[in-house]
Structures are given as structure tokens and as C-alpha cells.
C-alpha positions as CSV (number, residue, x, y, z in Angstrom):
1,X,116.6,28.4,-10.0
2,X,113.5,27.9,-12.4
3,X,111.5,30.0,-10.1
4,X,113.8,32.9,-10.5
5,X,114.3,32.5,-14.0
6,X,110.2,32.5,-14.5
7,X,110.2,35.3,-12.5
8,X,112.6,37.1,-14.9
9,X,111.1,36.3,-17.8
10,X,107.5,37.2,-16.4
11,X,108.9,41.0,-15.0
12,X,111.1,41.2,-18.4
13,X,107.5,40.7,-20.3
14,X,105.7,43.0,-18.5
15,X,108.6,45.7,-18.7
16,X,108.4,45.8,-22.5
17,X,105.0,45.4,-23.1
18,X,103.5,48.2,-20.1
19,X,102.3,51.2,-22.0
20,X,104.9,54.4,-21.4
21,X,107.2,56.5,-23.2
22,X,109.7,53.9,-24.2
23,X,107.7,51.6,-25.3
24,X,105.8,54.4,-27.9
25,X,109.0,55.7,-28.7
26,X,110.2,52.4,-30.0
27,X,106.8,52.1,-32.1
28,X,107.2,55.4,-33.3
29,X,110.5,55.3,-34.7
30,X,109.7,51.5,-36.2
31,X,106.8,53.0,-38.1
32,X,108.7,56.3,-39.2
33,X,112.3,54.9,-39.9
34,X,111.8,51.0,-40.4
35,X,113.5,48.1,-38.4
36,X,116.8,48.1,-39.6
37,X,117.2,51.5,-38.3
38,X,115.1,50.7,-34.8
39,X,116.5,47.2,-33.9
40,X,119.6,48.2,-32.3
41,X,117.1,50.6,-29.8
42,X,116.2,47.1,-28.3
43,X,119.3,47.1,-26.3
44,X,118.6,50.5,-24.9
45,X,117.8,49.0,-21.1
46,X,120.7,46.6,-21.3
47,X,123.2,49.7,-21.4
48,X,120.8,52.2,-19.0
49,X,119.6,49.9,-16.5
50,X,123.5,48.9,-15.3
51,X,124.2,51.7,-13.1
52,X,120.2,51.9,-11.2
53,X,121.0,48.2,-10.9
54,X,124.1,48.9,-9.3
55,X,123.0,51.3,-6.9
56,X,119.5,49.5,-5.6
57,X,121.7,46.8,-5.1
58,X,123.9,48.4,-2.8
59,X,121.6,50.1,-0.8
60,X,119.5,47.0,-0.4
61,X,122.4,45.1,0.5
62,X,122.9,46.7,3.4
63,X,119.3,47.0,4.7
64,X,118.4,44.7,7.8
65,X,116.3,41.3,6.6
66,X,113.0,42.8,8.3
67,X,113.3,45.7,5.9
68,X,113.7,43.8,2.8
69,X,110.2,41.8,3.5
70,X,108.3,45.4,4.0
71,X,109.9,46.5,0.8
72,X,108.8,43.0,-0.7
73,X,105.5,44.1,0.2
74,X,105.8,46.9,-1.7
75,X,106.9,45.4,-4.4
76,X,104.1,43.0,-4.2
77,X,101.7,46.5,-4.3
78,X,103.6,47.4,-7.1
79,X,103.7,45.0,-9.2
80,X,99.9,45.0,-8.7
81,X,99.4,48.3,-9.4
82,X,101.0,47.4,-13.1
83,X,99.1,44.5,-13.5
84,X,95.8,46.9,-13.2
85,X,97.6,49.6,-15.5
86,X,98.2,46.7,-18.0
87,X,94.5,45.6,-17.3
88,X,93.1,48.9,-18.3
89,X,95.5,49.1,-21.5
90,X,94.4,46.0,-22.7
91,X,90.6,47.1,-22.3
92,X,90.8,50.4,-23.4
93,X,93.8,49.5,-26.0
94,X,94.2,52.3,-29.0
95,X,96.9,52.6,-31.3
96,X,97.9,55.6,-32.1
97,X,101.8,56.5,-31.7
98,X,102.9,60.5,-32.3
99,X,105.7,59.9,-34.7
100,X,106.6,63.5,-35.2
101,X,109.9,64.9,-34.3
102,X,111.6,61.6,-34.4
103,X,115.0,61.0,-36.3
104,X,116.4,57.6,-37.4
105,X,120.0,59.1,-36.6
106,X,121.2,57.3,-33.5
107,X,117.7,55.2,-32.6
108,X,120.3,53.3,-29.5
109,X,121.2,56.7,-28.0
110,X,117.9,58.1,-28.4
111,X,116.3,54.9,-26.7
112,X,118.9,55.0,-23.6
113,X,118.0,58.5,-23.2
114,X,114.6,57.6,-23.1
115,X,114.7,54.8,-20.6
116,X,117.0,56.9,-18.5
117,X,114.4,59.6,-18.0
118,X,111.5,56.8,-17.3
119,X,110.5,56.2,-13.8
120,X,109.8,52.6,-14.8
121,X,113.4,51.2,-14.2
122,X,114.0,53.1,-11.0
123,X,110.9,51.8,-9.4
124,X,111.4,48.0,-10.9
125,X,114.8,47.7,-9.5
126,X,114.3,49.6,-6.0
127,X,111.1,47.6,-5.6
128,X,110.9,44.8,-7.3
129,X,114.4,43.0,-9.6
130,X,116.7,44.3,-6.5
131,X,115.0,42.9,-3.8
132,X,114.5,39.7,-5.6
133,X,118.0,39.3,-7.1
134,X,119.7,40.3,-3.6
135,X,117.2,37.4,-1.9
136,X,118.2,35.3,-4.9
137,X,122.0,35.8,-4.6
138,X,122.3,35.3,-1.1
139,X,120.7,31.9,-1.6
140,X,123.1,30.9,-4.9
141,X,124.8,32.8,-7.6
142,X,122.7,30.9,-10.3
143,X,119.6,32.4,-8.7
144,X,120.6,35.5,-9.6
145,X,122.4,34.8,-12.8
146,X,118.9,32.8,-14.0
147,X,116.7,36.1,-12.8
148,X,119.1,38.3,-14.6
149,X,119.5,36.3,-17.8
150,X,115.7,35.6,-17.9
151,X,115.0,39.4,-17.8
152,X,116.9,41.2,-20.0
153,X,117.1,38.2,-22.7
154,X,112.8,38.6,-22.6
155,X,112.9,42.2,-22.7
156,X,115.3,42.5,-25.5
157,X,113.5,39.6,-27.6
158,X,110.3,41.2,-27.0
159,X,111.6,44.9,-28.1
160,X,112.5,43.0,-31.1
161,X,109.6,41.2,-31.9
162,X,107.6,44.3,-31.3
163,X,109.6,46.0,-33.7
164,X,109.5,43.2,-36.1
165,X,105.9,42.9,-35.8
166,X,105.3,46.9,-36.4
167,X,107.2,46.7,-39.6
168,X,106.0,43.9,-41.4
169,X,102.4,43.4,-40.5
170,X,101.2,47.1,-39.4
171,X,97.5,45.5,-39.0
172,X,98.8,42.0,-36.8
173,X,101.3,44.7,-34.7
174,X,98.8,45.9,-32.5
175,X,96.7,43.4,-32.2
176,X,99.6,41.0,-30.5
177,X,100.9,44.1,-28.6
178,X,97.3,43.8,-27.2
179,X,97.4,40.4,-26.3
180,X,101.3,40.9,-24.9
181,X,99.4,43.3,-22.6
182,X,96.7,41.5,-21.6
183,X,99.0,38.1,-20.8
184,X,101.1,40.6,-18.9
185,X,98.7,41.7,-17.0
186,X,97.5,38.4,-15.5
187,X,101.0,36.9,-14.5
188,X,101.4,40.3,-13.1
189,X,98.9,39.8,-10.9
190,X,100.0,36.4,-9.9
191,X,103.6,37.7,-8.7
192,X,102.1,40.5,-7.0
193,X,100.0,38.4,-5.1
194,X,102.7,35.8,-4.3
195,X,105.0,38.8,-3.2
196,X,102.8,40.3,-0.8
197,X,101.4,36.3,0.6
198,X,105.4,35.7,1.3
199,X,105.8,39.2,2.5
200,X,103.3,39.0,5.0
201,X,103.9,35.6,5.9
202,X,107.8,36.4,6.9
203,X,106.6,39.4,8.8
204,X,103.9,37.5,10.9
205,X,105.9,34.6,11.1
206,X,109.7,35.2,11.1
207,X,111.9,31.8,10.6
């Protein structure tokens, strides 16, 4: 159970701090409208990921086990790609969010739309979270619950923390965000290599 919880926490952190349209939207809304109006947007992934997760699980649960191992390796490659992107973002970090055209109204709805149009959740659930959730659930429902809980509690908590940081500490916010990106890059590299090694081992030496 602890492995799945740790994996959920790690991927939740990485998914939160990955540079992209959703994080840019969150920071921009915070700077423009303050933390009170932006904080509800931290719950957008919980609302929008449901249909994506269900579709991924339905498809993955009917795949042969050997396909799951290939998907595991693909997920490992995808995680290493995220790690490399996070490393480049950490190395060349610059804080310049675009705040034009954003309104303080319905921040949760706007964030949900941004997240639905973001390819990240689809790739994450299709290549990483989905296969791992199916595997963990087959072993024990507690593993699946630990994975989901760790992922979403971490994501919502980190988003809320980023919102508060950028509101109350404008100079500290970018520095902390850069440090979180660096940490996520290292954690993703370790988990990506683990996924690749385990997937390759199960293909070469099936149990």
C-alpha cells in the first residue's frame, strides 16, 4: 500500500508543478484576482478527471496482461519525458505569466475547462495512473484507494499552496515553485526508470 500511496503523492506533485496551460492559468488568476477567488480552482482536476479516468480504466481492464507491461514501459518513457521537461523548466525558469483577458468570475469553471483541454490528464491516465490503478486494484482495493487518495490530496494541496504563495509572497512564490519543479524532476526520473525496468523484466521473464 505504501508504494501506491508514495507513487500517487509523487505523480500528484509532478502533475501539479509541470509547466503548462493549467498552472499558468492558476498563477495568473491568483495575481489578477487574489487567493479567495482563485482557491476553488484548485479542485478542478478532481471534477474533470473523473470521465477521463473511468474511460482509461474501462479500456485498460480488458487488455491482456502482456499489453499492460508494454503500456508500463510506455508510461516509464512518458514519465522520463516529463522529468526531462521539468529539468529544463527548472534550469531555465522564468516567471512571466500572462494575465490578460482573465476574469475572476467562475474560476472553478474556467479552470475545469482549461484542464479538460489540457492533454496532460489524458496522457497521465492512459499511460501512468490508469495502468497502475488497474494493477493495484487487482492486488487489493486498498492499493487503488491509496493511489487515488495520494494523487488527488497532493494535487489539491499543492495547487492551494501555490495559490497562497503567489498571493501572499510574490517574491517567494516563484522560488518555491522552481524548487518544487526540480524536486518533481528527480522523483519522476526515479519512478520512470523503475517503470521501465519492471515492465522490461516482466516481458522478458513473465511470471
